[in-house]
TORVEX-906815 format. One record per residue (C-alpha): x, y negated, z; residue in three letters; residue number from 1. Coordinates in steps of 0.2 Angstrom, whole numbers, padded with zeros to 4 digits. Each point is the difference from the previous one (the first is absolute). Example, Ala and Ser with C-alpha at 12.3 -4.5 7.8 and 13.67 -1.06 7.14 Angstrom:
2
REC       X       Y       Z   res     n
REC    0062    0022    0039   ala     1
REC    0006   -0017   -0003   ser     2
***
This chain:
498
REC       X       Y       Z   res     n
REC   -0034    0111    0008   met     1
REC    0008   -0015    0008   trp     2
REC   -0002    0005    0017   ala     3
REC    0006    0018   -0001   glu     4
REC    0015   -0007   -0007   tyr     5
REC    0001   -0012    0013   ala     6
REC    0000    0012    0013   arg     7
REC    0013    0013   -0006   ser     8
REC    0013   -0016   -0005   ala     9
REC   -0003   -0008    0017   tyr    10
REC    0003    0014    0008   asn    11
REC    0015    0008   -0007   arg    12
REC    0008   -0020    0003   arg    13
REC   -0003   -0002    0017   val    14
REC    0008    0013    0005   asp    15
REC    0017   -0008   -0009   glu    16
REC   -0002   -0016    0010   leu    17
REC    0014    0003    0012   glu    18
REC    0012   -0016    0010   ala    19
REC    0010    0001   -0015   ala    20
REC   -0010   -0011   -0010   ile    21
REC   -0002   -0011    0010   ala    22
REC    0015   -0016   -0003   pro    23
REC   -0008    0002   -0021   leu    24
REC   -0017    0001    0004   leu    25
REC    0001   -0017    0012   trp    26
REC    0012   -0009   -0011   gly    27
REC   -0013    0004   -0014   gly    28
REC   -0013   -0008    0011   val    29
REC    0012   -0015    0005   ala    30
REC    0000   -0002   -0019   ala    31
REC   -0017    0000   -0004   gly    32
REC   -0005   -0012    0014   val    33
REC    0015   -0011   -0007   ala    34
REC   -0005    0000   -0018   leu    35
REC   -0019   -0003    0006   ala    36
REC    0006   -0017    0010   ala    37
REC    0009   -0007   -0014   ile    38
REC   -0015    0004   -0012   ala    39
REC   -0011   -0007    0012   ala    40
REC    0014   -0016    0001   ala    41
REC    0000   -0003   -0017   val    42
REC   -0019    0003   -0005   leu    43
REC   -0005   -0013    0013   val    44
REC    0014   -0012   -0007   arg    45
REC   -0007    0004   -0017   gly    46
REC   -0016   -0004    0004   thr    47
REC    0003   -0018    0005   gln    48
REC    0004   -0005   -0018   arg    49
REC   -0014    0006   -0008   val    50
REC   -0004   -0018   -0010   ala    51
REC   -0018   -0006    0001   val    52
REC   -0002   -0016   -0011   pro    53
REC   -0011   -0010    0013   his    54
REC    0000    0001    0018   glu    55
REC   -0022   -0002   -0003   arg    56
REC    0003    0016   -0009   ala    57
REC    0012    0007    0011   ala    58
REC   -0011   -0004    0015   thr    59
REC   -0015    0007   -0008   arg    60
REC    0009    0014   -0005   asp    61
REC    0007    0005    0019   arg    62
REC   -0018   -0001    0005   ile    63
REC   -0010    0010   -0015   val    64
REC    0014    0012    0004   val    65
REC   -0002    0002    0019   ala    66
REC   -0019    0002   -0004   leu    67
REC    0006    0013   -0012   leu    68
REC    0010    0011    0014   thr    69
REC   -0013   -0002    0014   leu    70
REC   -0013    0007   -0013   leu    71
REC    0010    0015   -0006   gly    72
REC    0004    0002    0017   ala    73
REC   -0018    0001    0004   ala    74
REC   -0003    0012   -0014   ala    75
REC    0014    0012    0007   arg    76
REC   -0005   -0002    0019   leu    77
REC   -0016    0013    0000   pro    78
REC    0009    0015   -0006   ala    79
REC    0014   -0001    0012   met    80
REC   -0008    0013    0012   thr    81
REC   -0008    0012   -0011   arg    82
REC    0006    0018    0001   pro    83
REC    0018    0005   -0008   leu    84
REC    0001    0007   -0016   gly    85
REC    0012    0015   -0005   thr    86
REC    0013   -0009   -0005   asp    87
REC    0000   -0013    0015   glu    88
REC    0000    0014    0010   ala    89
REC    0015    0008   -0005   gly    90
REC    0010   -0015    0000   thr    91
REC   -0005   -0002    0020   phe    92
REC    0004    0020    0003   leu    93
REC    0014    0003   -0008   tyr    94
REC    0011   -0017    0000   tyr    95
REC   -0008   -0017    0008   ala    96
REC   -0002    0011    0017   ser    97
REC    0018    0010   -0002   lys    98
REC    0015   -0009    0007   pro    99
REC    0007   -0012   -0011   leu   100
REC    0013    0010   -0005   ala   101
REC   -0011    0013   -0009   ile   102
REC   -0009   -0015   -0008   val   103
REC    0017   -0006   -0008   leu   104
REC    0007    0018   -0006   thr   105
REC   -0013    0011   -0002   ile   106
REC   -0009   -0001   -0018   tyr   107
REC   -0008    0015    0002   gly   108
REC   -0014   -0008   -0014   ser   109
REC   -0004   -0014   -0009   pro   110
REC   -0013   -0004    0014   asn   111
REC    0015   -0009    0009   asn   112
REC   -0001   -0017   -0005   his   113
REC    0016   -0005    0008   leu   114
REC   -0002   -0018    0004   leu   115
REC   -0017    0001    0003   his   116
REC    0002    0015    0010   thr   117
REC    0011   -0011    0011   ile   118
REC   -0012   -0013    0002   leu   119
REC   -0012    0011    0005   ala   120
REC    0012    0009    0014   his   121
REC    0001   -0016    0008   val   122
REC   -0016   -0007   -0002   ala   123
REC   -0008    0019    0009   val   124
REC    0011   -0003    0015   arg   125
REC   -0003   -0019    0001   met   126
REC   -0018    0003   -0002   phe   127
REC   -0006    0018    0002   gly   128
REC   -0004    0013   -0010   asp   129
REC   -0019   -0006   -0004   ala   130
REC   -0005   -0002   -0020   glu   131
REC    0005   -0018    0000   trp   132
REC    0015    0000    0008   gly   133
REC    0008    0013   -0013   leu   134
REC   -0007   -0012   -0015   arg   135
REC    0006   -0018    0006   leu   136
REC    0013    0001   -0012   pro   137
REC   -0009    0004   -0015   ala   138
REC   -0014   -0011    0004   phe   139
REC    0012   -0015    0006   leu   140
REC    0010    0005   -0019   ala   141
REC   -0017    0000   -0007   gly   142
REC   -0004   -0017    0007   thr   143
REC    0015   -0008   -0004   ala   144
REC   -0003    0003   -0020   leu   145
REC   -0012   -0012    0000   ile   146
REC    0013   -0015    0003   pro   147
REC    0011    0011   -0010   leu   148
REC   -0009    0000   -0016   ala   149
REC   -0002   -0018    0001   trp   150
REC    0019   -0004    0003   trp   151
REC    0005    0012   -0013   thr   152
REC   -0013   -0004   -0013   ala   153
REC    0007   -0019    0002   arg   154
REC    0019    0004   -0003   arg   155
REC   -0006    0010   -0018   leu   156
REC   -0007   -0018   -0003   gly   157
REC   -0021    0007    0003   cys   158
REC   -0011   -0015   -0001   asn   159
REC   -0012    0013    0010   gly   160
REC    0011    0003    0014   ala   161
REC   -0016   -0003    0012   leu   162
REC   -0011    0012   -0012   ile   163
REC    0014    0014    0000   ala   164
REC   -0003   -0002    0021   ala   165
REC   -0017    0001    0000   gly   166
REC    0001    0017   -0010   leu   167
REC    0013    0007    0009   val   168
REC   -0011   -0005    0018   ala   169
REC   -0016    0011   -0004   gly   170
REC    0006    0013   -0014   ala   171
REC   -0007    0015    0009   pro   172
REC    0014    0011   -0006   ala   173
REC    0012   -0012    0009   leu   174
REC   -0014    0000    0015   val   175
REC    0002    0017    0001   asp   176
REC    0020    0003    0001   tyr   177
REC   -0001   -0013    0013   ser   178
REC   -0008    0011    0013   asn   179
REC    0011    0015   -0005   asp   180
REC    0013    0005    0009   ala   181
REC    0011    0001   -0013   arg   182
REC    0016   -0010   -0009   gly   183
REC   -0012   -0004   -0017   tyr   184
REC   -0002   -0020    0006   thr   185
REC    0017    0002    0004   leu   186
REC    0004    0002   -0016   leu   187
REC   -0011   -0012   -0009   cys   188
REC    0007   -0013    0013   ala   189
REC    0019    0004   -0008   cys   190
REC   -0006   -0002   -0015   thr   191
REC   -0008   -0015    0000   leu   192
REC    0017   -0007    0010   val   193
REC    0009    0009   -0014   ala   194
REC   -0009   -0004   -0014   ala   195
REC    0000   -0021    0005   ala   196
REC    0021    0001    0003   ala   197
REC    0001    0007   -0016   met   198
REC   -0006   -0015   -0008   ala   199
REC    0012   -0010    0008   gly   200
REC    0014    0011   -0005   val   201
REC   -0006    0000   -0017   val   202
REC   -0002   -0017   -0003   arg   203
REC    0013   -0012    0011   his   204
REC    0014    0016    0005   gly   205
REC   -0005   -0005    0018   ala   206
REC    0012    0010    0012   arg   207
REC   -0013    0000    0015   arg   208
REC   -0014    0007   -0011   ala   209
REC    0011    0015   -0008   ala   210
REC    0000    0003    0020   ile   211
REC   -0015    0001    0002   val   212
REC   -0005    0010   -0012   phe   213
REC    0013    0012    0005   ala   214
REC   -0005    0001    0017   ala   215
REC   -0020    0001   -0005   ala   216
REC    0005    0015   -0014   ala   217
REC    0009    0009    0014   ala   218
REC   -0012    0000    0012   leu   219
REC   -0014    0004   -0013   gly   220
REC    0010    0016   -0003   phe   221
REC    0004    0001    0019   tyr   222
REC   -0018    0001    0002   thr   223
REC   -0008    0012   -0016   val   224
REC    0012    0006   -0014   pro   225
REC   -0011   -0004   -0012   val   226
REC    0005   -0019    0002   met   227
REC    0008    0007   -0017   leu   228
REC   -0014   -0002   -0009   tyr   229
REC   -0002   -0021    0002   pro   230
REC    0019   -0001    0002   phe   231
REC    0001    0006   -0017   val   232
REC   -0013   -0011   -0003   phe   233
REC    0008   -0016    0007   ile   234
REC    0017    0005   -0007   ala   235
REC   -0005    0004   -0019   val   236
REC   -0012   -0015   -0003   ala   237
REC    0016   -0010    0006   ala   238
REC    0012    0005   -0009   leu   239
REC   -0010   -0003   -0016   val   240
REC   -0006   -0018    0005   lys   241
REC    0010   -0013   -0011   arg   242
REC    0011   -0010    0009   gly   243
REC   -0001    0012    0014   ala   244
REC    0017   -0001    0009   arg   245
REC    0008    0018   -0002   arg   246
REC    0015    0000    0011   ala   247
REC   -0007   -0006    0016   pro   248
REC   -0016    0009   -0005   leu   249
REC    0011    0017    0000   leu   250
REC    0009   -0003    0016   ala   251
REC   -0019   -0001    0008   ala   252
REC   -0003    0016   -0008   leu   253
REC    0014    0008    0005   ala   254
REC    0000   -0008    0019   ala   255
REC   -0017    0006    0001   ala   256
REC    0005    0018   -0003   leu   257
REC    0015    0001    0012   leu   258
REC   -0012   -0005    0012   leu   259
REC   -0010    0010   -0002   thr   260
REC    0013    0014    0002   ala   261
REC    0007   -0007    0016   ala   262
REC   -0016    0002    0007   leu   263
REC   -0006    0016   -0005   tyr   264
REC    0017    0006    0006   ala   265
REC   -0006    0006    0018   pro   266
REC   -0013    0012   -0011   val   267
REC    0014    0007   -0012   ile   268
REC    0012    0006    0013   ala   269
REC   -0014    0009    0008   val   270
REC   -0015    0004   -0013   ser   271
REC    0011    0001   -0013   gly   272
REC   -0001   -0009   -0018   val   273
REC   -0013    0012   -0007   lys   274
REC   -0013   -0003    0014   ala   275
REC   -0002   -0015   -0008   ile   276
REC    0002    0001   -0019   ile   277
REC   -0004    0019   -0003   ala   278
REC   -0014    0003    0015   asn   279
REC   -0016    0009   -0006   his   280
REC   -0009   -0016   -0006   phe   281
REC    0014   -0005   -0010   val   282
REC    0004    0016   -0010   arg   283
REC   -0006   -0001   -0019   pro   284
REC   -0014    0009   -0003   ile   285
REC   -0002    0009   -0019   pro   286
REC   -0003   -0012   -0014   pro   287
REC   -0016    0008   -0007   ser   288
REC   -0007   -0003    0016   val   289
REC    0007   -0018    0004   phe   290
REC   -0007   -0003   -0017   phe   291
REC   -0015    0006    0002   ala   292
REC   -0003   -0009    0018   ala   293
REC    0008   -0018   -0003   leu   294
REC   -0017   -0007   -0009   pro   295
REC   -0008    0001    0015   his   296
REC    0012   -0002    0010   val   297
REC    0001   -0019   -0009   ile   298
REC   -0019    0000    0001   val   299
REC   -0002    0003    0020   ser   300
REC    0017   -0012    0005   gly   301
REC   -0013   -0016   -0009   trp   302
REC   -0016    0006    0007   thr   303
REC    0007    0003    0019   arg   304
REC    0009   -0016   -0003   ser   305
REC   -0015   -0009   -0006   met   306
REC   -0011    0010    0015   ala   307
REC   -0014   -0013    0004   gly   308
REC    0005   -0013   -0011   ile   309
REC   -0016   -0003   -0011   pro   310
REC    0002    0002   -0017   leu   311
REC   -0001   -0018   -0006   val   312
REC    0015   -0004    0013   val   313
REC    0011    0014   -0011   gln   314
REC   -0004   -0008   -0015   leu   315
REC    0002   -0016    0005   leu   316
REC    0017    0006    0006   ile   317
REC    0003    0007   -0016   val   318
REC   -0004   -0017   -0006   ile   319
REC    0012   -0006    0010   gly   320
REC    0014    0007   -0005   val   321
REC   -0001    0000   -0017   val   322
REC   -0006   -0020    0000   ala   323
REC    0014   -0004    0011   gly   324
REC    0011    0008   -0014   arg   325
REC    0010    0012    0014   arg   326
REC    0002    0015   -0013   leu   327
REC    0016   -0008   -0005   thr   328
REC    0012    0010   -0009   leu   329
REC    0010   -0001    0019   ala   330
REC   -0015    0009    0009   thr   331
REC   -0003    0012   -0013   gly   332
REC    0019    0007   -0002   ala   333
REC   -0004    0002    0020   gly   334
REC   -0015    0010   -0002   ala   335
REC    0008    0012   -0015   leu   336
REC    0016    0004    0013   ala   337
REC   -0010    0003    0015   val   338
REC   -0010    0012   -0012   ala   339
REC    0017    0006   -0009   ala   340
REC    0001    0006    0019   val   341
REC   -0015    0007    0004   val   342
REC    0003    0012   -0015   leu   343
REC    0019    0004    0004   val   344
REC   -0007    0005    0016   gln   345
REC   -0016    0009   -0007   arg   346
REC   -0008   -0001    0019   val   347
REC   -0017   -0007    0000   leu   348
REC   -0001   -0015    0012   pro   349
REC   -0012   -0001    0010   phe   350
REC   -0013   -0018   -0001   pro   351
REC    0007   -0007    0015   arg   352
REC    0019    0000   -0005   leu   353
REC   -0006   -0014   -0012   trp   354
REC   -0006   -0011    0013   leu   355
REC    0013   -0011    0000   pro   356
REC   -0003   -0006   -0019   phe   357
REC   -0018   -0006    0006   leu   358
REC    0005   -0017    0008   pro   359
REC    0011   -0004   -0015   leu   360
REC   -0014    0004   -0009   leu   361
REC   -0011   -0011    0008   phe   362
REC    0012   -0014   -0002   ile   363
REC    0000    0004   -0019   ala   364
REC   -0015   -0002    0001   ala   365
REC   -0003   -0015    0008   ala   366
REC    0014   -0009   -0009   cys   367
REC   -0015    0002   -0017   gly   368
REC   -0013   -0008    0012   trp   369
REC    0003   -0019    0000   arg   370
REC   -0013   -0005    0009   trp   371
REC    0011   -0015    0011   pro   372
REC   -0014   -0010    0007   arg   373
REC   -0010    0013    0006   phe   374
REC    0017    0013    0004   glu   375
REC   -0002   -0001    0019   ala   376
REC   -0019    0004    0000   leu   377
REC    0002    0013   -0012   val   378
REC    0013    0010    0009   ala   379
REC   -0009   -0002    0019   val   380
REC   -0015    0007   -0013   ala   381
REC    0008    0015   -0006   ala   382
REC    0006    0004    0017   ala   383
REC   -0015   -0001    0009   val   384
REC   -0010    0011   -0015   ala   385
REC    0013    0013   -0001   leu   386
REC    0000    0001    0018   gly   387
REC   -0016    0002    0001   leu   388
REC    0001    0012   -0013   ala   389
REC    0016    0012    0011   ala   390
REC   -0014   -0001    0015   ala   391
REC   -0016    0007   -0010   ala   392
REC    0008    0013   -0012   thr   393
REC    0004    0015    0008   val   394
REC    0017    0008   -0009   arg   395
REC    0008    0017    0002   pro   396
REC    0018    0000    0009   arg   397
REC    0013    0004   -0014   glu   398
REC    0010    0011    0013   thr   399
REC   -0012    0008    0009   gly   400
REC   -0011    0001    0015   glu   401
REC   -0011    0013    0010   leu   402
REC   -0017   -0011    0001   pro   403
REC   -0008    0002    0018   asn   404
REC    0014    0003    0007   val   405
REC   -0004   -0010    0017   leu   406
REC   -0014    0013    0004   thr   407
REC    0009    0015   -0007   ile   408
REC    0013   -0004    0013   ala   409
REC   -0010   -0003    0012   arg   410
REC   -0012    0015   -0001   thr   411
REC    0018    0010    0000   leu   412
REC    0006   -0009    0017   arg   413
REC   -0017    0007    0006   met   414
REC    0000    0017   -0005   arg   415
REC    0019    0007   -0001   val   416
REC    0007    0013    0011   arg   417
REC    0016    0009    0005   pro   418
REC    0004    0011   -0014   gly   419
REC   -0011   -0010   -0014   asp   420
REC    0009   -0005   -0017   gln   421
REC   -0007   -0014   -0010   ile   422
REC    0005    0001   -0019   val   423
REC   -0006   -0014   -0012   ala   424
REC    0007   -0003   -0019   gly   425
REC    0009   -0014   -0010   val   426
REC   -0006   -0015    0004   ala   427
REC   -0007    0002    0014   ser   428
REC    0013    0010    0012   asp   429
REC    0012   -0017    0003   leu   430
REC   -0016   -0009    0004   pro   431
REC   -0006    0013    0013   leu   432
REC    0017    0001    0007   ala   433
REC    0000   -0018    0003   phe   434
REC   -0017   -0001    0009   tyr   435
REC    0006    0016    0011   leu   436
REC    0013   -0005    0006   arg   437
REC    0001    0007    0020   gly   438
REC   -0009    0015   -0003   val   439
REC    0011    0014    0001   pro   440
REC   -0003    0009   -0015   ile   441
REC    0013   -0004   -0017   asp   442
REC   -0013   -0005   -0014   val   443
REC    0013    0000   -0013   leu   444
REC    0007    0018    0006   his   445
REC   -0014    0012    0004   pro   446
REC    0002    0015    0007   asp   447
REC   -0015    0009   -0009   val   448
REC    0007    0018    0003   ala   449
REC    0000    0001    0019   his   450
REC   -0015   -0012    0001   ala   451
REC   -0019    0005    0007   arg   452
REC   -0008   -0014   -0008   arg   453
REC    0006   -0010   -0013   ile   454
REC   -0010   -0017   -0005   phe   455
REC    0000   -0005   -0017   val   456
REC   -0003   -0015   -0008   val   457
REC   -0006   -0004   -0016   thr   458
REC    0002   -0014   -0012   asn   459
REC   -0010   -0004   -0017   arg   460
REC    0010   -0017   -0004   thr   461
REC    0017    0011   -0002   ser   462
REC   -0012    0016   -0009   asp   463
REC    0006    0008    0016   met   464
REC   -0014    0012    0003   thr   465
REC   -0002    0014    0014   leu   466
REC    0008    0013   -0012   pro   467
REC    0016   -0010   -0007   arg   468
REC    0002   -0004    0016   thr   469
REC    0000    0017    0009   leu   470
REC    0011    0004   -0018   glu   471
REC    0013   -0013    0005   leu   472
REC    0005    0009    0017   val   473
REC   -0003    0017   -0007   his   474
REC   -0016    0004    0012   ile   475
REC   -0011    0014   -0007   asp   476
REC   -0017   -0004    0006   ala   477
REC   -0007    0017    0000   arg   478
REC    0008    0002    0017   ala   479
REC   -0008   -0012    0011   phe   480
REC   -0018   -0007    0003   thr   481
REC   -0002   -0017   -0009   val   482
REC   -0012   -0015    0004   arg   483
REC   -0001   -0016   -0003   arg   484
REC    0001   -0013    0015   val   485
REC   -0004   -0015   -0010   asp   486
REC   -0001   -0007   -0019   asp   487
REC    0003   -0019    0001   tyr   488
REC   -0005    0001   -0020   gly   489
REC    0018   -0005   -0006   ala   490
REC    0009    0010    0013   ser   491
REC   -0007    0016    0011   ala   492
REC    0007    0010    0017   leu   493
REC   -0002    0021   -0003   tyr   494
REC    0006    0009    0017   val   495
REC    0008    0019   -0005   leu   496
REC   -0001    0013    0014   thr   497
REC    0006    0015   -0002   arg   498
***
């Protein structure tokens, strides 16, 4: 249960922040800002070098990419104000709402997606703590994936670059995570830039491309350490590719790792390296448990990535990958290398950790769809159709949520009195704590031993029934009179009176 782990680690580490670490801290911040500025400048210059054979085609592509970006933004906007999910609320409560010193040094749990948290911290300071403000960095990164997919596809020599952008614009999974205040769309963006830059390193040994790759990979690692998977995939696929220029390639890989270490220096100095590489969520599990659950994890990764995409489109994607001959020795070696990393780690990856591979899959599929005369039309149709599917399909959040949290919070604000306590289980406590800000009751640390009345929130989506929720906080229901205040279907509110 990451919330309990985060709370204990967070409380333990916050007390260690003293003025003595300020020089190291702000030195790391300055280094990170400088790296981001260099990466942005190099990337902007690199995009100006994308070659398009004919000026007419170039103009058409720019217009279509702009249209696809607008369509993708429109598909992502409606959910910007939906209630926060569990991990989103945790991002705000533990990190984004705190001073930057905490954001950059306290790694209480992997929920601190450092680069995203910095951006979310800035967004909250600028626009307030409304849901859309906290989600703004993820939204902007998720929208930027659309032109990035087109750019990356062209750099990889794909003839269906517009179709790839259309798939990215409307894919429900990418739409979802563009409205999730977490770092996954930033991770996807870094992966696309790294893949495009690596193509330049492999073909021409270009120094500029090597710098872009190193910066993109390092920023991806700084967002979420699971950048390890796309990094390994891209690196191995490049190394085994025939004719690859290995000297600049190896230099780019080394530079990426050195930049990553520099960015993580403040975290390592304060929280320790074990907080990153040996926390509760990345510890190996017994082999028997790992291999028994692995098939389900693989299937779940595909189904969640393709959630909301019609089966016929899924089949077309697979056919496109095969027809485009993108299942080469290089990609196979990269995939096997990633599989080897997972087997060595013996950690069951969450389905969302494979999200960075989804835009690459769309690019590979689009390469096999050779419809040059209808490419723009197919791209727009794909964006519209998948965008409508995203709007029409209800998909449960992988990171957890409390259904009807706004109604529950409103009810509690009207009912709680001094001396009362509120208890909520896994997936419910963090969203509830966010929406009860200002109420003088600590949802995350309830003092149930001295409370006259205890309000209990249950959540069927996370299997937090009343008995399980009470067991979690060691409450014996026999010592109370239990009354249900209201039932909201997926959630309910009870009051226990001594």
